N, C-alpha and C positions, 0 to 999 in steps of 0.2 A: 538640189537637194535645199529644203527650204530653210528658211533661216527659224533661229527660235521665235525672234519676234511673229513672225506669220503664223509659226505653229500657236504659240500663245494667242492670236485673236484668233485663227479659227473656233480655238476651242470653246475661247469665254463666244465667240457668237454660235457657237452650237448650243451654249451653256444656254444663251439668251432665248434663242430661238424654244426649247424646250421649256423654260421655264412662261412662256407667253402659250405656248400649248396645251399646259397645265394648268394656266391658270382662264383657261377659255371655257365656254360650254360645255359639258360633255353628251346634256343630253336636248339640246336645244331641236324642238321643232317647229314644220313650218305648214299654216294653214291660211287659210282663207275665211271670213268671216259677209257673208249677203247674202242676208235668209231673202228675199226676193229672189235670187236665182237658186238659191239652195232649198228653198222649204216650198215655194210655191210656181218656179219657175219648170218647166222641162227633163225633168230626172234624166229622159234617154240623150237629151244633148248636152244637160249641165253635169254630170257625171265625170263623162268620155273627156268633157274635159278638162275637169279637175283633177283628171288619173294622166293626162298629156303632163299637164304640170307639177306633173309629181309631189301632189298636197297629201299632206301627212294629215292635217289636223281640219275639222270645219266647224265653226262655230257654230250654236243654234239658239236664238233667245225661244225659251222653254217661258209661253206667257200663259200663265195663271187666270189671269183674268184679260176682260180687254175682247177686243173683235176676232181675234188669233186665239184668245183663251183655251186652257181645257178643261176650266170651270166653267159650265156652262148657267148652271144654279148653284147652290149650296146644298155640298154633298153630305149624305146624312152618315154614309162612313170612311170619313175625306183620309186616313190613310190606308183605306183599298182602293190598289187602280182600276179593278173592276167597278166603281160604285159607279153608276147611272149619270148621273154628274157629269162625268167626266170624257171625253173626247180627246183622244192622243193620237186620231188618224190621222194627221199631219207630219205628226213628230216619228210613228213609229214607220210611214214607209222613210223616211228623210234615214233615221236609223240603220235601214234594210238597205238602202241605196248603197250609205258609206261602208258597211257591211263587203258588201258587192265587189266595189270596188276600193275595197284594201284601206279604207279612211278609218277614224277615230273621231269620236263626235265628242266637242265642248258643250254643255248645255248651260245657258245664262239662263236663271230663275227669275222671274220680274212682272211687276203690273200686276193691281190687288184690284180683287174683282169687287162691284158694288156690293154686295151683302157684308163684304169683308170690313168696311171703314164706312159705312152709309153713303154710297155712293158719292165721295168727293175726287174720284178720279185716279187712274191708274196709276200715279205718280203721288198716291198720301198713301202713308207706312197704313198698315193694316191697324185694326185696332186690339188682336191679339194677337202675339208673337204665335200664339200656339194657334192657329186658323195657318198662318204657314207654313210651321211647322210641320206638319200633319200633310200639306201638301207634296211637302219636299221628301220627304217619309214617300209617298205614293208615286213620287214618279222616280226616289232613286229602287222603288221596289221592282217599281216595272220595267226599268232600266238595268237590273242587277247581274244579267245576264242566266237567271234562272225563268224568269218569267214567261208562260206562253198565251199567246193572242188564241180566241178563241175555236180555230180551225190548229190550231195545235203547232203553231211554228214557234221558236224560244226567239224571246227580242233580242239581239245583242246586247252586249253591256255598255255604258257609258261610266266611265272611271274620272270622269273631270267637269268640274264641275263651277258654277261662276255665282253669288251674290249678286244680284241686282245688275245694274249698268249705272256709271257713272253718277251715281249719287249727290256730289257736289254740284251737280247741274238741274237746275230746277222743271228743264223737260223730264226727266227722270223720278224725280225726289222734290218736294216742297211740303210746307215748305224748307226754306235754307235759316233761314232766320228766326227768331224768336224773342220778342221781350218777355226777362224773367227781373222780377222783380228793378225795372227798371233799367236792364246791362240786355245788351242783344247777347244772343247767343247761338252757337252755329247748330240750331236742333234738326238740324240733315244728317249729323252725325250722330246725333241722339237717337232719329228716326232708324238712321244704318246699322247702331249697332244691335238694335232690335233684330233686325231683316236678317244681320250676317247670319247674329248667332241661332237664329230660326232655322236659316237654312242648312250650315251646319248640322245641325243636331238630327236636323231631318235626314239627310244622306248620311250622315254618321251612323244613327241611327239603322240604318237597314244596311251597311255597304260593311260593316266593322274591320272599317280602315284600308277597302279595296279602292274605295276611291278620294280622289284628293279633290279640297274646294279651296277654294279663292274667293278672300274678299277685298274692298276698295273698289276695284273696274275704276279707279278714276279719269276722270278728264280730266285734259292738260290742263283749264285754266281758270282763274276766280275772279270774278275782282275784290272779294272781301267789304262789299259795301251795302251794309244792310240797307239801307235809303234807296237804295239806284231803282231803276223800271226794273233790272231784272237782274234782282243777286245770285250770285254763286259765292262757292268757296274754292280758294285754290288749294292745289292737293296735297301742302305739307300742314298748313292749318287743321284739313281736313283730317288728315293722316292722325296727327296730334288726339284731334276732339276724340274722333270714333276710338280711338283707345283712352281714353277718361272715360270713355259711355260706357266702357266694358266691354268693348271688340273679344273674342276669343278664339280659341280653336280651331282658326282658318290652318291651310296647309301651306299656301301660296298668299303672296300681293300680287295682285293685278293693275296697273296701268295703261293707258291709252297717252302716250307722249307725243300728239304730233304736234308738228310743224306752227307757227302763227300764222308767216307771211312768206312769198314763194318767193323771197330772197332769201329766207333760212333755208342754209341747206341742214341735212339731217346731225351734223354738227356743230354749228354756232349754238352757241348759248342764247336762251331767251333776253330780249330786251330787259334794263331791269324798272325798277318800279316808279314810281314819280316819287317828285322828289331826290332822285336820285337813288331811294331804296331797293334792297335787294328782288332780284327776279321773283316774280311769283309762280309763274308757270314752271312746270317741268314738261321738259322736251327730251329728245335724246340727245340735245346739246350739253343738257346739266342733267342728265339722266342720274350719274352718280349718290347726287343728294339725296332723290329718294331713299335708293339703296341704303346710303347711309340712315337715314332716319328710319327705315324700316329695320332696319338692325339697329339700333337704338331703343327703340319700343317696342319690337318681338324677339331679338336675336334674327339667327340666318335663314329666316323665311326666304321661298324658292320665290323668286319673280316672274308673275306671267305677264308680259305685252298680247293684249287679246284684243287692240285696237292699232291699226297705223295703213297711214298712207300718205300721197300725196294724189290735189285732182290735178287736172292736164288743162294749157288751155290752144287749143280749143276742146272743150265749147268755154270753161269756166275763166274768164277776162280778168277777173277781181282774184282768184287764191289759185289759179292753174299755173301749173308752170310747162312747158314745153314736154311733146312727147317723150325728147331724148334728155331730158332731166328728170324726168320721173326715172325713166330705168336705170339714171346713173346713182339715185340717191336709192331708190329699192337696195342697191346693190349694198353701198354706205349703211345706211339705217340697219341692215343685217350681218353688216359687218360688225358694225357698233355692241349690235343685240350679243354676238357671236361672244364678243371679248370678255362681254360676263360671263362670271363663270357658275353662277347664282339663277342665270335669265334659261328657262323652260323653251318656253313658245314666243312664237312672232307671226301672228296672224295681221293680216293684208287683210285694210275693209274695201273691199268689193271685185268681184270677177268681173264684171261689165257696170259701166255706166247708168245710173238711172236715169228715168227718160223725165223726171218732175221740173225740168226745167231747171231758171234759178234757184229753186231750190231745194234740189237735186244736189247727189255727191258726184263726181265724176272721177275717182280715183279710181276707178278699174280698170284692169290689162284687156278688158275689150272696150269699145266705142257703143255707144245705145243703141247700132247697128250692128254689132256686132263683129267687128273689124278689131284686126290684133294689134296693140299697141306695142311697141320694144320693150316694154314693162314684162311682156308674154314670153318674149324667152330667156329674158334676163329670171323670170323668176322660176324659168323652168332648171336653169342650172344653177340657183343658189347653192344647194346641197350639194354642187360637186358634182 
């Protein structure tokens, strides 16, 4: 017969396990973000691979402007998906293949066309938020689940949307800072509030609550130095500034909690800032700081991890880790995400390594030549 102490210990252990299970995410979905493969690769090869990996979500950058943009010129009827200025063909193909293989699409609307901002570049805010809102309306209508193509096929629905990508990074939104009355202000957050609100309004106008939109979509770090060669804003100051600028109405906050150096595991807190100040980066190692600040500013918003990954060495000798460590860290990272009850998605960046040499990313589950890394098998088993 078991002792009274043993029985009590078992009861407490069971209660603890139950509490941990109850606090874990019940809605976490697993996916991949790789435009080069998913949007522009051979779908007859790529989608069976995604299916084999048990992929639930695929993230796709839905470009408004730029070389792959939908809006080839200024539309006459911008909220009409059938306006002749729009070319949705690449994105339609992806959505149909995703449906065929049992996956859902997460669209990220980004890139300003030249007619909307005086040809200042895809990473400069449009002059009028209404132009972006109208495009978002057209996109949400086309992918509402009721819209038909010219040949009579009903386009599958897209229910999860992102507003832009890493607006705290000058590669995606500039300028990051601006002098106002002699003081540096976070201009990127002011501009981003307009972007966020326009996309939220446009999507929700078309789908009436059926779709969810995430704003933020922040990169993991920034130098907070307007006088640097490449100014960028770290996630928490950016979050506070976008709130102050009036960003609102979104359903989830998205973030990319990448590691900063190959010596960092997923649970490693980022290094402190200069002169012993608090860390400015937000990685998985201090992810709770972001969740706490989102809660303080916006309440219990859902959290989406819409990019994450570890590069491998070979071929990246600077930021890469070994193939074995990539696989181990993937499992650990997914476990961290799973333990956060408000995290709804975890998207790994890249199915296949890029071929752009030192400028490319090497976080794929496949090498550039198509060979499987150990992480391929781990990804297959993450969902249990």
